[in-house]
Every structure is written in structure tokens, then in C-alpha cells.
N, C-alpha and C positions, 0 to 999 in steps of 0.2 A: 915328421913334424906333427905336433898335436893339432887338433882341430877344435873349433868352437861350435857350440850348439845353442841355439836360442832357448830360453826358458820354456818349459812346457806345462807349468802349473801357474796358477794365479799368484800364489805367494812368491814363487821364483821370479815372476815378472816384476812384482813390487820390489823385491830385494835388488834386482838388477838396476832398475831405475833409481832406487833410493841410494844405492852405492855410488853411482856416478854423480848424482846431484849433490850428495853429502861431501864427496871427495872434492868437488869443485868449490862448493860453498864454504867448507871448513878449512880450506887451504889458505895459509897466511899470504902466500904469493899467488897471484892470478896466473893460472895455467890454462890457456885457451884450447883445451882439448875439444870443446864444443863451441860452436859459434853462439853468440848471445841469443840469436833467434831460435836455434835448436835447443839450447838450454831452457829457454822459457817454455817451448812446446813440451819438452820432456817433463819439466816441473808441473806444468798444468795437467798433462796426461796422467802423471803419477797421482796427483791429488784427486782427480776425477775417478781414476780406476780404483784407487785404494778405498775411496768413499763407497763406491758401488760394491766392491768386494766385501767390505766390512758390513754393509747392510745385508748382503746375502748370507754371510756367516752368522750374523745375529739371528736372522730369520730361520736359517737351517738349524741352529742350536735350539731355538724355541720349539721348532717342529719335532726334533728328536727328543727333547725333554718331555713334551706332551705325549708323544707316542710310547715312550718308555716309562711313563709315570705309573705308579701302582694303581691309581684309579682307572686309567685307560686299560691297562693290562688285565685287571680284574674283570672288567665288563666284557672285554674280548674273550677271556677264558670262559666266563659263564655262558655267553652266547654260543660259543663253539661247543661247549659241553652239552647244553640242553638240546641244541639242534641235532647233534650227533646221536644223543640218546634217543631222541624222538625217531630218527630214521632207523636206528637199530630195532626199536619196538615195531616200527612199520614193517620191516623185513621179517620179523618174527610172526607178525600177523599174516603176512603173505605165505610164510612157510606153513602155518597152521591152517591155511585155507580160509581165513576170516576176511582177507582182502585179496582181490584179484591181482594177478601179476601185472596186468595191463594198467592198473591204477598207479603203478610206480611212475608212469609217464607224466601223471599230473603233478608230480613233485620234482620233475626234471631229472628223474633217474632212469637208467636203462631198464627196460621191461624185464629182461631175463637174468638180471644180475643183482646180487645182494651187496655188491661193493659200494662202500660209502664214497661220496665225492671228496675231493681234496679240500681240506680246510686249513691250509698252511698260511694263507695270507688273509689280511683283514677283509679285502674285497670278496674273497671266496666265502668267508663266513657270512657277510652281508647278503650275497646272492643266494647262498644256500638257505638262509633263514627266510628270505622272501619266497623262494620256491616252495619251501615246506609249508609256510602259512597259506599261500595261495592254493597249493595242492590239497591241503586238508579242508579248506573251505569248499573247493570244487567237489571233492569226494563226498563230504557230508551233505552238501546241497542236493546230491543225487540220491540221498537216503542212506549213505554209509554210516556205520557207527563210529563215533569219535574215538581217537586213540587216547589212552590214558597212561599216566606215569612215564614220561610227563605229558600233560595235555598241551595242545597247541597254544592255549592261552598262556601257559607258563613260558613256552618258547617265545611267544610274542612279547611278553614283559621284558625278558632279557635282551631280545632283539631291539626293542625300543630304547632301552637304556644304553646299549652299545651304539646304536645308530646315531643317537644324539651326540655322543662323543666323536664318532666317526665323521660326522658332518663338520665338527669343529676342526678335526685333523685335516680334512680335505680343504677347508678354508685356509688353514696354515700352509698346507702344501701348495695351494694355488699362489699364495702370496710369495712363498719361497721360489717357486718356478718363475714368477715374474721378475724377481730380483736377480735370479741366475741369468735370465734372458738379458737383463740390462748389462750384466758383466760380459756376457758373450758378445754383445754388440760392440763393446769397447776393446775386445781382445785384438782384432786385426790391426787397428790403429796403434795400439800399445806395442804389438810386435814390430810394426813398421818403424816406430820411433826407436825402439831398442836396437834394431838392425842398423838404422841410420847413425845412432850414437856410437855403436861398436865400430862401424866403418870409420867414423871420424876419429875415434880414439886410436885405432891402429894406424891411421894415416898420420896422426900427430907424432906417434912414436916410431915411424917407419925407418928412421936412421939408426935406431938401436938394433942390436943383433941378438939372436938366440934367447936364452933365459932372461936376459936383461929386458928385452922387449916384452916378453910374456909377463914378467913380474910387474912391469910398469902398467901394462894393460889390465892385469888382474886387479890392481888397486882401484881401477875405475869400473869394475863390475863385469868385465869379460870373463867368461868361464871357458877354460880349455880342458879338453879331454885327450888323454893319451891312448893310442891304440894298444892292443895287447903286446907286451914285451917292449914297447917303444920307450917307456920311461927308464927301464933298466939299461937299455942300449944307450940312451942319451947320457945317463950317469956314467957309464963306462967310458 
């Protein structure tokens, strides 16, 4: 026998509740697969869950659009490029003996390694720029000669430009996280109502047998899955 499985995505949850509600509401003849009380709860939950899901999708789309925008990506690229070039020059100065190996620690780098830090993510670029700026300030305050080409001032300019957009992105991310949390709060009750509705639908069509029962239940949103080889065997 095929088995049913509750929806495991938000869009599938919305489709499931929409199907049963639309099937009842648009039927010319009243078919009481759900009690009026359960129908009203399902309808209310659908509207609430869909509204929360739509708000999250809109916020997430806005976040992704901002993060992938040419302006944001250009400032990220420049900050990453200038700080990595600065650290390359720093390591060359260490290699030439112009800067002590131990001074790498001021920049958040391993003392005995010229390996550059990972700069794959936005936050890694932010943290690396901060460490480079603070390290150069600490070293020059002790009397060390500033690094040139690029100077830390140039790194700082591109860090500030990127940091401003990064803060906007983090604000959008926080807003998106809050909206996702609002959806997550509604999921357990939504799943419980879907389960209650599916049980009621199957109970209503309990006198039907085999594919007739499955087909009737499917019209009200229940999703059935066949185990490997089961569909072929049923057809035979």
C-alpha cells in the first residue's frame, strides 16, 4: 500500500491546505470531508501561515538582491583585494627582514607562516580588514615604518566603503531572520492541522477501496507515495 507523508517545505504546506480548502469551497455540492470547525481553523491557519511565509520570501529576496548587487559586490571585491595585497606586502617585508616575524601576530596572522587568511566570506573580509588596520597602527606606534603600495590608509578607505554596505546587509539579514522565525513558530500548528485534516479526509472516504479511495483523497490534498516497485506491482 502507498503511504502518505506530511509536507516538509513551507510551500508544500501552503499547497496542501489550499487544496483541501479550495476543493471544499469550490464544490457545487457540500461534501463534509471536514467539520465546519476544522475547516475554519484550517482556513485561518492557511491565511496566517501564507502571510508570514510571503513576508519572509519578500525579505529574503530583498536580502539576496542587495547582496548580489553590483554595488555591493564591487565594494566587497575592492576590500578583499586591497587587504590581501597589503598582507602580501607585509609578508614580503618580513621575508626581507624589514619587519619582524613576531609582528605578524599584531595582524592576527600566524607568526611563522606567510599563508594568507581565508577571505571567502563577507565576514572574513571584514575581520581581516579590522585586524590589518589595528595591526598596522600598533606596529607603527612602536616605531615601525609604514607599509606602502598599498598603504593602510588605502585599505581603510575600501574597508569603510564596504563596511557601510555590510552593515546594511546585516540589517536586512536580521529582518529576514525575524520573519523566518515567525514562520517557524507557525509550522507545528500548521502541520498539526494538516494531519487532522488528512485523517478526517481518509475517514470520510473510508468506505471506498483501493485506487478509488486514493484518488478521492488526492483531490483534497493528501499526497501518497509508492514504495520502490509497488506501483508497478499494483498496476499488474
